[in-house]
C-alpha positions as CSV (number, residue, x, y, z in Angstrom):
1,M,154.0,88.1,57.5
2,K,150.5,87.6,58.9
3,K,149.4,90.9,57.4
4,L,150.8,90.0,54.0
5,V,149.1,86.5,54.1
6,T,145.8,88.1,55.3
7,S,145.8,90.7,52.5
8,T,146.7,88.2,49.9
9,A,143.9,85.9,51.0
10,I,141.3,88.6,50.9
11,V,142.3,90.0,47.5
12,G,142.8,86.6,46.1
13,S,139.4,85.4,47.2
14,S,137.7,88.4,45.7
15,S,139.5,87.6,42.3
16,A,138.7,83.9,42.5
17,F,135.2,84.3,41.0
18,G,136.7,86.0,37.9
19,V,139.1,83.1,37.5
20,L,136.2,80.7,37.9
21,T,134.2,82.4,35.1
22,A,137.3,82.4,32.9
23,I,137.6,78.6,33.4
24,V,134.0,78.1,32.5
25,R,134.4,80.4,29.5
26,T,137.5,78.5,28.3
27,K,135.7,75.1,28.6
28,L,132.6,76.4,26.7
29,L,134.8,77.8,23.9
30,A,136.9,74.6,23.6
31,V,133.8,72.5,23.2
32,C,132.0,74.8,20.8
33,V,134.8,76.2,18.5
34,G,137.6,73.6,18.7
35,V,141.4,74.0,18.8
36,A,141.7,76.4,15.9
37,G,138.8,78.6,17.2
38,V,140.3,78.9,20.7
39,G,143.6,80.0,19.1
40,L,141.9,82.7,17.0
41,L,139.9,83.9,19.9
42,A,143.0,84.1,22.0
43,Q,144.6,86.2,19.3
44,I,141.6,88.5,19.4
45,G,141.9,88.7,23.2
46,S,145.5,89.8,22.9
47,F,144.6,92.3,20.2
48,L,141.9,93.8,22.5
49,N,144.3,94.0,25.4
50,V,146.8,96.0,23.2
51,L,144.1,98.4,22.0
52,T,142.7,98.9,25.5
53,S,146.2,99.5,27.0
54,L,146.9,102.1,24.3
55,A,143.5,103.8,24.7
56,S,143.6,104.0,28.5
57,L,146.9,105.9,28.3
58,G,148.0,104.0,31.4
59,I,146.4,106.7,33.6
60,G,144.5,104.2,35.8
61,V,147.3,104.3,38.4
62,G,147.2,108.1,38.4
63,I,143.4,108.1,38.8
64,V,143.6,105.8,41.9
65,K,146.4,108.0,43.4
66,Y,144.7,111.4,43.0
67,V,141.2,110.2,43.9
68,A,142.5,108.6,47.0
69,E,144.5,111.7,47.9
70,F,141.8,114.3,47.3
71,S,138.9,112.3,48.7
72,S,140.8,111.9,52.0
73,T,141.4,115.6,52.3
74,S,137.8,116.5,51.0
75,D,139.3,118.6,48.2
76,Y,136.1,118.5,46.1
77,A,137.3,120.9,43.4
78,A,140.4,118.8,42.7
79,L,138.3,115.6,42.7
80,G,136.0,117.1,40.0
81,K,139.0,118.1,37.9
82,V,140.5,114.6,38.1
83,R,137.3,112.9,37.1
84,W,136.5,115.3,34.3
85,N,140.0,115.4,32.8
86,A,140.6,111.7,33.0
87,A,137.2,111.0,31.4
88,L,138.0,113.4,28.6
89,L,141.5,111.9,28.0
90,T,140.2,108.3,27.9
91,W,137.2,109.0,25.7
92,V,139.3,110.9,23.1
93,A,142.1,108.3,23.1
94,S,139.5,105.4,22.8
95,A,137.8,107.1,19.9
96,V,141.1,107.6,18.0
97,V,142.3,104.0,18.7
98,A,139.0,102.4,17.8
99,G,138.7,104.5,14.6
100,L,142.2,103.6,13.4
101,A,141.6,99.9,14.1
102,C,138.4,100.0,12.1
103,G,140.0,102.0,9.3
104,F,142.8,99.4,8.9
105,S,140.7,96.4,9.8
106,R,141.5,94.5,6.6
107,E,145.3,94.9,7.0
108,L,145.1,94.0,10.7
109,A,143.0,90.9,9.9
110,N,145.6,89.7,7.5
111,L,148.4,90.4,10.0
112,L,146.7,88.7,12.9
113,F,145.0,85.8,11.3
114,G,146.3,85.6,7.7
115,A,142.7,86.0,6.7
116,P,141.6,89.5,5.4
117,E,138.0,88.4,5.3
118,L,137.9,88.5,9.1
119,R,138.1,92.2,9.1
120,W,134.7,92.3,10.6
121,A,136.1,90.6,13.7
122,V,138.7,93.3,14.0
123,A,136.1,96.0,13.7
124,V,133.8,94.5,16.3
125,T,136.7,94.1,18.7
126,A,137.7,97.7,18.1
127,L,134.2,99.0,18.9
128,A,134.4,97.3,22.3
129,V,137.6,99.3,23.3
130,P,135.9,102.6,24.4
131,L,133.5,100.6,26.7
132,F,136.2,98.5,28.3
133,V,138.4,101.6,28.8
134,Q,135.6,103.5,30.5
135,M,134.9,100.4,32.7
136,S,138.5,100.5,33.8
137,F,138.2,104.2,34.4
138,H,135.3,103.8,36.8
139,M,136.9,100.8,38.5
140,A,139.9,103.1,39.2
141,I,137.6,105.6,40.8
142,I,136.0,103.0,43.0
143,Q,139.5,101.8,44.0
144,G,140.6,105.3,44.7
145,L,137.6,105.9,47.0
146,K,138.9,102.8,48.8
147,Q,135.5,101.0,48.5
148,M,137.0,97.5,48.1
149,R,133.8,95.6,48.8
150,E,132.1,97.4,46.0
151,Y,135.1,97.0,43.8
152,A,135.1,93.3,44.2
153,L,131.3,93.1,43.8
154,A,131.3,95.2,40.6
155,S,134.0,93.0,39.1
156,A,132.3,89.8,40.0
157,I,128.9,90.9,38.6
158,A,130.5,92.1,35.4
159,S,132.3,88.8,35.0
160,G,129.2,86.8,35.7
161,A,127.1,88.8,33.3
162,G,129.7,88.5,30.5
163,L,129.5,84.7,30.9
164,I,125.7,84.6,30.8
165,V,125.8,86.6,27.5
166,L,128.5,84.3,26.1
167,I,126.6,81.0,26.5
168,P,123.7,81.6,24.0
169,L,125.9,83.5,21.6
170,V,128.5,80.7,21.4
171,Y,125.9,77.9,21.5
172,F,123.9,79.3,18.6
173,F,126.5,81.2,16.5
174,R,129.8,79.4,17.5
175,W,132.9,81.4,16.6
176,N,131.0,84.4,15.3
177,G,129.0,84.5,18.5
178,A,132.2,84.4,20.6
179,V,133.5,87.4,18.7
180,L,130.3,89.4,19.1
181,Q,130.3,88.5,22.8
182,S,133.3,90.9,23.4
183,L,131.2,93.9,22.4
184,A,128.1,92.7,24.3
185,A,130.3,91.9,27.4
186,A,131.9,95.4,27.1
187,A,128.5,97.1,27.1
188,I,127.2,95.1,30.1
189,S,130.4,95.5,32.1
190,Y,130.5,99.2,31.5
191,F,126.8,99.6,32.7
192,V,127.4,97.5,35.8
193,V,130.6,99.3,36.9
194,Y,129.3,102.7,36.0
195,S,126.2,102.1,38.2
196,F,128.5,101.3,41.2
197,S,130.8,104.2,40.5
198,R,127.9,106.7,40.1
199,K,126.4,105.6,43.4
200,L,129.7,106.0,45.2
201,W,130.4,109.4,43.6
202,R,127.0,110.9,44.5
203,P,128.2,112.4,47.8
204,F,130.9,114.3,45.9
205,S,128.9,115.2,42.8
206,D,127.4,118.5,44.0
207,R,130.7,119.9,45.3
208,A,133.2,118.3,42.8
209,R,133.4,121.0,40.1
210,A,134.3,119.7,36.6
211,K,136.9,121.8,34.9
212,A,139.5,121.4,32.2
213,D,143.1,121.6,33.6
214,R,146.1,121.4,31.3
215,R,148.5,120.9,34.2
216,L,146.5,118.0,35.5
217,L,146.2,116.5,32.1
218,R,150.0,116.5,31.7
219,E,150.4,115.0,35.2
220,L,148.0,112.2,34.4
221,I,149.7,111.4,31.1
222,A,153.2,111.5,32.7
223,Y,152.1,109.3,35.6
224,G,150.6,106.7,33.3
225,L,153.4,106.7,30.8
226,S,155.4,104.0,32.5
227,A,152.4,101.7,33.1
228,L,151.4,102.3,29.4
229,V,154.8,101.3,28.1
230,T,155.1,98.1,30.1
231,G,151.5,97.0,29.5
232,V,151.6,97.7,25.8
233,L,154.9,96.0,25.3
234,Y,153.9,92.7,27.0
235,W,150.6,92.4,25.2
236,T,152.1,93.4,21.9
237,N,154.8,90.8,22.3
238,L,152.2,88.1,23.0
239,L,150.2,89.2,20.0
240,V,153.3,89.0,17.8
241,I,154.2,85.6,19.1
242,R,150.7,84.3,18.4
243,S,150.7,85.8,15.0
244,V,154.0,84.1,14.1
245,I,152.6,80.8,15.4
246,V,149.5,81.2,13.2
247,H,151.5,82.0,10.1
248,R,154.3,79.5,10.6
249,L,152.6,76.6,12.4
250,G,148.9,77.1,11.8
251,A,145.7,78.0,13.7
252,N,145.6,74.6,15.5
253,A,149.1,75.2,16.9
254,N,148.0,78.6,18.2
255,G,145.1,76.9,20.0
256,L,147.5,74.4,21.7
257,Y,149.7,77.2,22.8
258,Q,146.7,78.9,24.4
259,V,146.6,75.9,26.9
260,A,150.0,76.8,28.3
261,I,149.9,80.6,28.2
262,G,146.2,80.7,29.2
263,I,146.6,78.5,32.4
264,S,149.9,80.4,33.2
265,L,148.3,83.9,32.9
266,Q,145.3,82.9,35.1
267,Y,147.0,81.5,38.1
268,V,150.2,83.6,38.1
269,S,148.3,86.9,37.6
270,L,145.9,85.9,40.5
271,I,148.9,85.2,42.9
272,V,151.1,88.1,41.8
273,S,148.3,90.8,41.8
274,S,147.1,89.6,45.2
275,V,150.5,89.9,46.8
276,W,151.3,93.1,44.9
277,T,148.1,94.8,46.3
278,Y,149.6,94.6,49.8
279,S,153.3,95.1,48.9
280,F,152.9,98.1,46.7
281,P,151.3,100.5,49.3
282,R,153.4,99.0,52.1
283,I,156.7,99.6,50.3
284,S,155.5,103.1,49.2
285,E,155.5,104.2,52.9
286,L,158.9,102.8,53.8
287,R,162.1,104.8,53.7
288,E,164.6,102.5,55.5
289,T,166.3,100.1,53.1
290,G,166.4,97.4,55.7
291,L,162.7,97.4,56.0
292,I,162.2,97.4,52.3
293,V,164.5,94.4,52.0
294,K,162.6,92.6,54.7
295,E,159.3,93.3,52.9
296,L,160.7,92.2,49.5
297,R,161.9,88.9,51.0
298,G,158.4,88.2,52.5
299,S,156.7,89.1,49.1
300,V,159.1,86.8,47.1
301,R,158.7,84.0,49.6
302,L,154.9,84.0,49.7
303,S,154.7,84.3,45.9
304,V,157.2,81.5,45.3
305,L,155.3,79.2,47.7
306,L,152.0,79.8,46.0
307,V,153.2,79.5,42.5
308,T,155.2,76.4,43.2
309,G,152.3,74.7,44.9
310,C,149.9,75.5,42.0
311,A,152.4,74.7,39.2
312,S,153.5,71.3,40.7
313,T,149.9,70.3,41.3
314,F,148.8,71.2,37.8
315,L,151.7,69.3,36.3
316,I,150.9,66.1,38.3
317,M,147.3,66.4,37.1
318,R,147.9,67.7,33.6
319,H,146.6,64.6,31.8
320,W,143.2,65.1,33.5
321,L,143.4,68.9,33.8
322,I,143.7,69.7,30.1
323,P,140.5,67.8,29.1
324,L,138.7,69.2,32.1
325,L,139.5,72.8,31.2
326,F,139.5,72.3,27.4
327,T,138.9,69.0,25.6
328,K,140.9,65.9,24.8
329,D,141.8,67.5,21.4
330,F,144.1,69.8,23.4
331,L,146.2,67.0,25.0
332,Q,149.1,67.6,22.7
333,A,149.9,70.7,24.8
334,E,151.0,68.5,27.7
335,N,154.6,68.9,26.8
336,L,154.4,72.7,26.9
337,L,153.3,73.0,30.5
338,A,156.5,71.9,32.3
339,V,158.6,74.4,30.4
340,Q,156.0,77.2,30.8
341,F,155.7,76.6,34.6
342,I,159.5,76.8,35.1
343,S,159.3,80.2,33.4
344,D,156.4,81.1,35.8
345,L,158.6,80.5,38.8
346,L,161.3,82.8,37.3
347,K,158.7,85.4,36.3
348,T,157.2,85.5,39.8
349,T,160.6,85.8,41.4
350,A,161.7,88.6,39.1
351,V,158.4,90.6,39.4
352,M,158.4,90.4,43.2
353,I,162.1,91.4,43.5
354,G,161.3,94.4,41.4
355,V,158.1,95.3,43.2
356,W,159.9,98.1,45.1
357,L,161.0,100.1,42.0
358,L,157.6,101.8,41.2
359,P,156.6,102.8,44.8
360,Q,160.2,104.1,45.4
361,G,160.1,106.2,42.3
362,R,162.6,104.2,40.2
363,L,160.4,104.6,37.1
364,K,163.1,104.7,34.5
365,M,164.7,101.6,35.8
366,W,161.3,99.8,36.0
367,V,160.5,100.7,32.4
368,G,164.1,100.0,31.2
369,L,164.1,96.5,32.7
370,D,160.7,95.8,31.1
371,V,161.9,96.9,27.7
372,I,164.9,94.6,27.9
373,L,162.7,91.7,29.1
374,N,160.3,92.1,26.1
375,G,163.1,92.5,23.6
376,V,164.8,89.3,24.8
377,L,161.5,87.5,24.9
378,L,160.7,88.2,21.3
379,G,164.2,87.7,20.0
380,S,164.6,84.4,21.9
381,F,161.3,83.1,20.5
382,L,162.2,83.8,16.9
383,L,165.7,82.2,17.4
384,F,164.3,79.1,19.0
385,L,161.5,78.8,16.5
386,A,164.0,78.9,13.6
387,R,165.9,76.1,15.2
388,L,162.8,73.9,16.1
389,D,160.7,74.7,13.0
390,H,161.3,71.2,11.6
391,L,159.8,69.5,14.7
392,G,156.2,70.2,13.9
393,I,154.0,70.8,17.0
394,L,157.1,70.5,19.2
395,A,158.3,73.8,17.7
396,L,155.7,75.4,20.0
397,L,158.3,74.8,22.8
398,A,160.1,77.9,21.4
399,A,157.6,80.2,23.2
400,P,157.9,78.8,26.8
401,M,161.7,78.4,26.3
402,A,161.9,82.1,25.3
403,H,159.9,82.9,28.5
404,I,162.5,81.1,30.5
405,V,165.5,82.9,28.9
406,A,163.7,86.3,29.2
407,Y,162.6,86.0,32.8
408,L,165.9,84.4,34.0
409,L,167.6,87.5,32.7
410,H,164.9,89.8,34.2
411,C,165.4,88.0,37.5
412,I,169.2,88.5,37.4
413,L,169.0,92.2,36.4
414,N,166.4,92.9,39.1
415,Y,168.4,91.1,41.8
416,T,171.7,92.8,40.7
417,Y,170.1,96.3,40.8
418,A,168.3,95.7,44.1
419,R,171.5,94.3,45.7
420,K,173.5,97.4,44.6
421,S,170.8,99.9,45.4
422,I,169.3,98.7,48.7
423,G,171.5,95.8,49.7
424,F,168.9,93.1,48.9
425,S,169.9,89.4,49.0
426,F,167.8,86.3,49.1
427,G,169.3,85.0,52.3
428,Q,169.9,81.3,52.9
429,P,166.3,80.3,53.7
430,L,164.9,81.9,50.6
431,R,167.7,80.4,48.4
432,R,166.9,77.0,49.8
433,L,163.2,77.5,49.0
434,L,164.0,78.6,45.4
435,T,166.2,75.6,44.9
436,R,163.6,73.1,46.2
437,S,160.8,74.8,44.3
438,F,162.7,74.6,41.0
439,A,163.6,71.0,41.5
440,L,160.0,70.1,42.4
441,I,158.6,71.7,39.2
442,V,161.2,69.9,37.1
443,I,160.5,66.6,38.7
444,C,156.7,67.0,38.4
445,G,157.1,67.9,34.8
446,V,159.0,64.7,34.1
447,I,156.6,62.4,35.9
448,P,154.1,60.9,33.5
449,S,150.8,62.2,34.8
450,R,148.6,59.7,32.9
451,N,150.1,56.9,35.2
452,L,148.2,57.0,38.5
453,P,150.9,55.5,40.7
454,F,153.4,58.1,39.4
455,S,150.8,60.8,40.0
456,L,150.3,59.7,43.6
457,A,154.1,59.7,44.1
458,G,154.1,63.2,42.8
459,I,151.5,64.2,45.3
460,V,153.7,62.8,48.1
461,L,156.7,64.8,46.7
462,I,154.6,68.0,46.9
463,A,153.6,67.2,50.5
464,I,157.3,66.6,51.4
465,W,158.3,69.9,49.7
466,A,155.5,71.7,51.7
467,S,156.7,70.2,55.0
468,F,160.2,71.5,54.4
469,S,159.2,74.9,52.8
470,V,156.3,76.2,54.9
471,T,157.5,77.4,58.3
472,S,155.5,76.9,61.5
473,G,154.9,80.6,61.7
474,E,153.4,80.8,58.3
475,A,151.2,77.8,59.1
476,R,150.0,79.4,62.3
477,A,149.3,82.6,60.4
478,V,147.0,80.7,57.9
479,L,145.3,78.9,60.8
480,A,144.8,82.3,62.6
481,I,143.2,83.7,59.5
482,L,140.8,80.8,59.2
483,K,139.8,81.0,62.8
484,E,139.1,84.8,62.4
485,K,137.1,84.4,59.2
486,L,135.1,81.2,59.7
487,P,133.2,82.3,62.8
488,R,132.3,85.6,61.2
489,R,130.9,83.9,58.1
490,H,128.9,81.5,60.4
491,K,127.3,84.5,62.1
492,Q,126.3,85.9,58.8
């Protein structure tokens, strides 16, 4: 457990700067472009994620795998082939995707915003796709070379530079400047990451022969197909949900929805990716089902502890948190957070139960469960929206309610398959933790956060939950990490 906690702390701290810049960016946009503007920019962000996922062909995982494998064996010829063929694939795919998006910019603008005159925003976003894809390509090379310090540094510098560019563009040009920033940020991020990648690749450059290889091309595409399907499905679903909200409830409603989904994506992604970074390679090397089950329980437990702690704290502070991150104009989104954070607990549990599927080669099951998840998510949203359409802004509850239904089913299916395949079960301690965590989030969601005495009572409840949920061994592991890290930083 200590290794899992240590790895999560290291990876999480390296990602914290990116989250911090995202928070500053959100606040700046909320002040400068308002509720409707934030909603439209969130729609552009989802659209960019869909295009980038398609153009990358999902081969980032394959790049990391092959670069790590061939660099460790000093197979320079194979390294050169991987780099050259992956670059060829991503540049060609990026050009095709960006070209199609530009060609159909008017139709896409009408679909995304209900405003064909915003076709220029679609075109600008499409032009940023090749640069973002190549940035991801070079980040995968850095990761494959196992240079994690440089990986974290390149990511932090790129995030900071993007924020610096955003400030004058948004201040002087408002919404138009925010759209243009995506292209400027893509160019700067690519330049920064490419500089790091080129420096790290230099020792291999003379001996790594570039050569086209059809077999390698097929392997890269096949390896990335599962990641491509799952990535595209989720971001496309989110794009469709936001488009329906824009057309049915208006641009302001989409801006309010961004409060719930934006906060959720930031903190859940940080926690899940940090735990996943350790669990994925660890489970990849295990063959005994008993050890896999033990690792899964540890991953689920740590993720649930972190998500519950964050979600309950955010709910207690939501009346002050929303104006802090956005503005007071977004306070109508308060009612969405409790429902969204319940779905976050289910999502985290489902994802961490299923973390073993990919490293153990259960690719079809991994993709199949994700297809079911996204189908249920979209279908539930449309069904709930039809029932709640007459409630005005409260109809936005259809989206987080759909997330609850979809991730509850995803959790059940993952648990059932893991139990049947490897004998996984929660065990009594983990069941108690899940029950207490669910109850805490529900109670914190009901507590009126604008009332200070109630908020203080909520903080007491969180402290009681922590005292019953965090074991003495986990507490000692955290203290040991702090004792190891703090002196080292002092010496520096």
